[in-house]
C-alpha positions as CSV (number, residue, x, y, z in Angstrom):
1,M,-13.6,134.6,-4.0
2,P,-12.7,136.1,-7.4
3,L,-9.7,138.4,-7.3
4,P,-9.7,141.8,-9.0
5,L,-7.7,141.9,-12.2
6,I,-4.6,144.0,-12.0
7,L,-4.5,145.3,-15.5
8,G,-2.8,148.6,-16.5
9,I,-1.4,148.9,-13.0
10,G,1.7,150.8,-14.1
11,A,-0.3,153.5,-15.8
12,A,-2.6,153.8,-12.8
13,I,0.3,154.3,-10.3
14,A,2.1,156.8,-12.6
15,G,-1.1,158.8,-12.9
16,A,-1.7,158.8,-9.2
17,T,1.8,159.8,-8.1
18,G,2.9,161.9,-11.0
19,I,6.3,160.1,-10.9
20,G,7.8,158.7,-14.0
21,M,8.8,155.2,-13.5
22,G,12.3,154.0,-14.6
23,V,13.0,150.9,-16.5
24,H,13.7,149.0,-13.3
25,G,10.4,150.1,-11.7
26,A,8.5,149.2,-14.8
27,V,10.0,145.7,-14.8
28,Q,9.1,145.3,-11.1
29,M,5.5,146.3,-11.9
30,K,5.3,143.9,-14.8
31,D,6.6,141.1,-12.7
32,A,4.2,142.0,-9.9
33,K,1.3,142.1,-12.3
34,D,2.2,138.7,-13.7
35,T,2.6,137.3,-10.2
36,M,-0.8,138.7,-9.1
37,E,-2.5,137.3,-12.2
38,E,-0.9,133.9,-11.7
39,A,-1.9,133.9,-8.0
40,Q,-5.4,134.8,-9.0
41,A,-5.7,132.0,-11.7
42,R,-4.3,129.4,-9.3
43,Q,-6.5,130.5,-6.5
44,K,-9.6,130.3,-8.7
45,K,-8.5,126.8,-9.9
46,N,-8.1,125.7,-6.3
47,E,-11.5,127.1,-5.3
48,Q,-13.1,125.2,-8.2
49,R,-11.4,122.0,-7.2
50,L,-12.7,122.5,-3.6
51,E,-16.3,123.1,-4.9
52,R,-16.2,119.9,-7.1
53,T,-14.9,117.8,-4.2
54,N,-17.4,119.3,-1.9
55,K,-20.3,118.5,-4.2
56,K,-19.1,115.0,-4.7
57,A,-19.0,114.4,-0.9
58,I,-22.3,116.1,-0.3
59,K,-24.0,113.8,-2.9
60,S,-22.6,110.6,-1.5
61,M,-23.5,111.6,2.1
62,D,-27.0,112.6,0.9
63,I,-27.4,109.2,-0.8
64,L,-26.5,107.4,2.4
65,G,-28.7,109.5,4.6
66,Q,-31.7,109.0,2.2
67,K,-31.0,105.3,2.1
68,E,-30.9,105.0,5.9
69,L,-34.1,106.9,6.4
70,T,-35.9,104.9,3.8
71,I,-34.8,101.7,5.4
72,L,-35.9,102.9,8.9
73,N,-39.2,104.1,7.6
74,G,-39.9,100.7,6.0
75,F,-39.8,99.1,9.4
76,Q,-43.4,100.3,9.8
77,E,-44.6,97.7,7.4
78,F,-42.5,95.0,9.0
79,S,-44.0,96.0,12.4
80,D,-47.5,95.8,11.0
81,V,-46.9,92.2,9.7
82,M,-45.3,91.1,12.9
83,A,-48.2,92.4,14.9
84,K,-50.5,90.0,13.1
85,I,-48.6,86.9,14.4
86,Q,-50.1,85.6,17.6
87,N,-48.3,83.5,20.2
88,K,-44.9,84.4,18.8
89,P,-41.9,83.9,21.2
90,T,-39.5,86.5,22.5
91,F,-36.7,86.7,20.0
92,A,-33.3,86.6,21.6
93,A,-30.5,88.9,20.7
94,Y,-27.9,87.6,18.2
95,E,-24.4,87.3,19.6
96,K,-21.7,85.3,17.8
97,N,-18.0,85.8,17.1
98,G,-18.0,89.3,18.5
99,V,-21.1,90.4,16.6
100,K,-24.0,91.6,18.6
101,V,-27.5,92.4,17.2
102,P,-30.2,93.6,19.6
103,S,-33.3,91.6,20.3
104,Y,-36.6,92.5,18.6
105,D,-38.4,95.5,20.1
106,G,-41.6,96.3,18.2
107,E,-42.3,99.5,20.0
108,T,-38.9,101.0,19.3
109,L,-39.1,100.0,15.7
110,Q,-42.4,101.7,15.3
111,Q,-41.1,104.9,16.8
112,V,-38.0,104.9,14.6
113,S,-40.1,104.2,11.5
114,V,-42.4,107.1,12.2
115,G,-39.6,109.5,13.0
116,A,-37.8,108.5,9.8
117,G,-41.0,109.2,7.9
118,V,-41.1,112.7,9.4
119,L,-37.6,113.4,8.3
120,L,-38.1,112.0,4.8
121,G,-41.2,114.2,4.5
122,G,-39.1,117.3,5.2
123,L,-36.3,116.5,2.7
124,G,-38.3,117.7,-0.3
125,G,-37.5,121.3,0.2
126,A,-34.3,120.9,2.2
127,A,-30.9,122.1,1.1
128,L,-28.3,119.8,-0.2
129,G,-26.4,118.1,2.6
130,T,-29.4,117.8,5.0
131,A,-29.9,114.0,4.5
132,G,-26.1,113.6,4.7
133,G,-26.2,115.4,8.0
134,F,-28.6,112.8,9.4
135,A,-26.2,110.1,8.3
136,A,-23.3,111.9,9.9
137,A,-25.0,112.0,13.2
138,G,-26.7,108.5,12.9
139,A,-30.0,108.3,11.2
140,T,-31.6,106.1,13.9
141,T,-30.9,108.7,16.6
142,A,-32.1,111.4,14.2
143,A,-35.4,109.5,13.6
144,V,-36.0,109.0,17.4
145,M,-35.4,112.7,18.0
146,A,-37.7,113.6,15.1
147,L,-40.5,111.7,16.6
148,G,-40.1,113.4,19.9
149,T,-39.9,116.8,18.3
150,A,-43.1,116.1,16.3
151,S,-44.9,114.9,19.4
152,T,-44.2,118.2,21.2
153,G,-45.4,120.3,18.3
154,T,-42.0,121.9,17.7
155,A,-41.2,122.7,14.1
156,I,-39.2,119.9,12.5
157,A,-37.1,122.5,10.8
158,S,-35.5,123.3,14.1
159,L,-34.4,119.7,14.4
160,S,-32.2,119.6,11.4
161,G,-30.7,123.0,12.3
162,A,-27.5,123.8,10.5
163,A,-27.6,120.6,8.5
164,A,-29.7,122.5,6.0
165,T,-26.8,124.8,5.3
166,N,-24.2,122.3,4.2
167,A,-23.7,119.2,6.4
168,T,-20.7,117.9,4.6
169,L,-18.5,121.0,4.8
170,A,-19.7,121.6,8.3
171,A,-17.8,118.5,9.3
172,L,-14.7,120.5,8.8
173,G,-15.3,123.2,11.3
174,G,-15.7,121.5,14.6
175,G,-18.7,122.7,16.6
176,A,-21.3,120.5,18.2
177,L,-23.3,118.0,16.2
178,A,-27.0,118.7,16.9
179,A,-28.2,115.8,18.9
180,G,-30.2,113.5,16.6
181,G,-30.7,116.1,14.0
182,G,-27.5,115.6,12.1
183,G,-26.9,119.3,12.1
184,M,-23.2,120.2,11.9
185,A,-22.3,123.9,12.3
186,L,-21.0,125.1,9.0
187,G,-17.2,125.4,9.1
188,S,-17.3,128.9,7.6
189,A,-14.2,130.0,9.5
190,V,-12.1,127.3,7.8
191,L,-13.3,128.0,4.3
192,G,-13.2,131.8,4.9
193,A,-9.6,131.6,5.9
194,A,-8.9,129.5,2.9
195,T,-10.5,131.8,0.3
196,L,-10.5,135.4,1.5
197,G,-6.8,136.1,2.1
198,V,-5.7,136.9,-1.5
199,G,-8.6,139.2,-2.1
200,L,-7.8,141.2,1.1
201,L,-4.2,141.6,0.0
202,V,-5.0,142.6,-3.6
203,G,-8.2,144.7,-3.2
204,G,-7.1,148.3,-3.6
205,V,-3.9,148.3,-1.7
206,I,-1.6,148.3,-4.7
207,F,-2.4,151.7,-6.1
208,G,-0.3,154.7,-5.2
209,V,2.8,152.8,-4.0
210,T,6.3,152.3,-5.4
211,G,7.4,149.5,-7.7
212,S,9.3,148.0,-4.8
213,K,6.1,148.0,-2.6
214,I,4.2,146.5,-5.5
215,S,6.6,143.6,-5.6
216,D,6.3,143.1,-1.8
217,Q,2.5,143.0,-2.1
218,A,2.7,140.5,-5.0
219,Y,5.0,138.4,-2.9
220,D,2.6,138.5,0.0
221,A,-0.4,137.6,-2.2
222,W,1.5,134.7,-3.7
223,G,2.4,133.5,-0.2
224,Q,-1.2,133.8,0.9
225,M,-2.3,131.8,-2.1
226,R,0.1,129.0,-1.3
227,R,-1.1,128.9,2.3
228,N,-4.7,128.8,1.1
229,E,-3.8,126.0,-1.3
230,E,-2.4,123.9,1.5
231,K,-5.6,124.4,3.5
232,I,-7.7,123.5,0.4
233,N,-5.6,120.4,-0.2
234,E,-6.3,119.4,3.4
235,I,-10.0,120.0,3.1
236,C,-10.2,118.2,-0.3
237,A,-8.4,115.2,1.2
238,Y,-10.9,115.1,4.1
239,L,-13.9,115.4,1.7
240,N,-12.5,112.6,-0.5
241,R,-12.2,110.3,2.5
242,L,-15.7,111.2,3.6
243,H,-17.0,110.5,0.0
244,T,-15.2,107.1,-0.1
245,T,-16.5,106.1,3.4
246,A,-20.0,107.1,2.6
247,T,-20.0,105.3,-0.8
248,E,-18.6,102.1,0.6
249,Y,-21.0,102.1,3.6
250,T,-24.0,102.7,1.3
251,A,-22.9,99.6,-0.7
252,S,-22.7,97.5,2.4
253,L,-26.1,98.8,3.6
254,S,-27.7,98.2,0.3
255,T,-26.4,94.6,0.2
256,A,-27.9,93.9,3.7
257,H,-31.2,95.6,2.8
258,A,-31.6,93.6,-0.4
259,V,-31.2,90.3,1.6
260,Y,-33.7,91.6,4.2
261,C,-36.2,92.5,1.4
262,R,-36.1,88.9,0.1
263,Y,-36.8,87.5,3.6
264,F,-39.5,90.0,4.3
265,D,-41.2,89.2,1.0
266,N,-41.4,85.6,2.2
267,L,-42.7,86.6,5.6
268,K,-45.4,88.7,4.0
269,N,-46.4,85.8,1.8
270,I,-46.7,83.6,4.9
271,V,-48.8,86.1,6.8
272,N,-50.7,88.1,4.3
273,T,-51.1,85.6,1.4
274,L,-51.3,82.3,3.1
275,G,-53.1,83.9,6.1
276,K,-51.0,82.2,8.7
277,T,-51.1,84.3,11.9
278,D,-50.6,81.8,14.7
279,W,-47.0,81.0,15.4
280,L,-48.0,77.5,16.7
281,T,-49.1,76.6,13.1
282,F,-45.9,77.8,11.4
283,T,-43.7,75.1,10.0
284,E,-40.0,75.1,11.1
285,E,-39.0,76.6,7.8
286,E,-41.5,79.5,8.2
287,K,-40.4,80.1,11.8
288,Q,-36.8,80.3,10.6
289,C,-37.8,82.8,8.0
290,V,-39.3,85.0,10.8
291,R,-36.2,84.7,12.9
292,N,-33.9,85.6,10.1
293,T,-36.0,88.6,9.1
294,V,-36.0,89.8,12.7
295,L,-32.2,89.4,12.8
296,L,-31.8,91.4,9.6
297,V,-34.0,94.1,10.9
298,G,-31.8,94.4,14.0
299,L,-28.7,94.4,11.8
300,L,-30.0,97.2,9.6
301,Y,-31.1,99.1,12.7
302,N,-27.6,98.9,14.1
303,M,-26.1,100.0,10.8
304,C,-28.2,103.1,10.7
305,K,-27.1,104.0,14.2
306,V,-23.5,104.5,13.1
307,E,-22.3,108.1,13.3
308,L,-20.2,108.7,10.2
309,V,-18.7,111.9,11.7
310,L,-17.5,112.4,15.3
311,K,-17.3,115.9,16.8
312,S,-13.7,117.1,17.4
313,E,-13.0,118.1,21.0
314,N,-11.0,121.1,19.7
315,E,-13.2,123.4,17.6
316,D,-10.1,124.5,15.6
317,E,-9.6,120.9,14.3
318,M,-11.6,119.0,11.7
319,N,-14.1,116.5,12.9
320,T,-13.2,112.9,12.7
321,I,-14.6,110.5,10.1
322,N,-15.7,107.5,12.2
323,T,-13.9,104.9,10.0
324,E,-13.5,102.4,12.9
325,A,-17.2,102.2,13.6
326,V,-18.1,102.0,9.9
327,Q,-15.6,99.2,9.4
328,K,-17.0,97.3,12.4
329,A,-20.5,97.6,11.0
330,K,-19.4,96.4,7.6
331,D,-17.6,93.4,9.1
332,D,-20.6,92.6,11.3
333,T,-22.8,92.7,8.2
334,N,-20.6,90.3,6.3
335,A,-20.5,88.0,9.3
336,V,-24.3,87.9,9.7
337,L,-24.9,87.4,6.0
338,H,-22.4,84.6,5.9
339,D,-24.1,83.0,8.8
340,L,-27.3,83.1,6.9
341,G,-25.7,81.5,3.9
342,E,-25.9,84.8,1.9
343,A,-23.1,86.1,-0.2
344,A,-21.7,89.3,1.5
């Protein structure tokens, strides 16, 4: 928070105590004043850096969350097209080279798509960080929970919970991730400790003390600023990692989705334009198009299940960026796309 400016401090103290300050005391006050002002300027610069880094991380997380929900919501159209195909077989799960993609489940896909639509509909008036909160907790799980919440008549606002405050910074403070809602309790204690200390030291405690005491207070304020700076550096490093992880994952997700869209366009052409709705009349090429589209749906479904942030067991520690699961999902995506003859 902004620190009070310590201007004219020597005159204020002299007036309060009625004691004339010697040359040594005046020098002490001047040095203390300079130290305080430098601490204030540096603290403000650190806070501005934290704010910029936070906004960047929030934006990248929100982009990812919005992308995931949009993909999941689009499965409704896919389900509608698949429902028109009669006599289709049971599509087996994909399992190759350590990559596992679940088998096609039309009912689950419909539930997820409807739930994602509910969440997308509520994002219009939501605070920054809300969509990112869903990505942090896994958008697929959030969508399923949203559908259940809507079916019971409970307000959807209660589902997102604290995600509407600031989901990205919330990842710093521990606390439980709201199941399915992506809500992460805002780490206010962490940020409070990192920004309030200097103000508490400076605010009003200087006046009426000796030059020596002023120097002590200035030294304490400088030390607090440095401790705050270390904490802000730690937070900014975390947010930068979160931003990078979210950005790279969004790129991988977008690549897979673009391939899916091409296959799905072909599927829609077969069913809606050509009017072919009996699996037994499909050519082998058309059947393979369906199989590949189903595979890509399962792949995207899996990608949207990934929790980008894992809750720390110790509430005093930062939550963990789930880099291992993110990397596995990216590697699986590359493997599946390669198997389909698509450039990853």
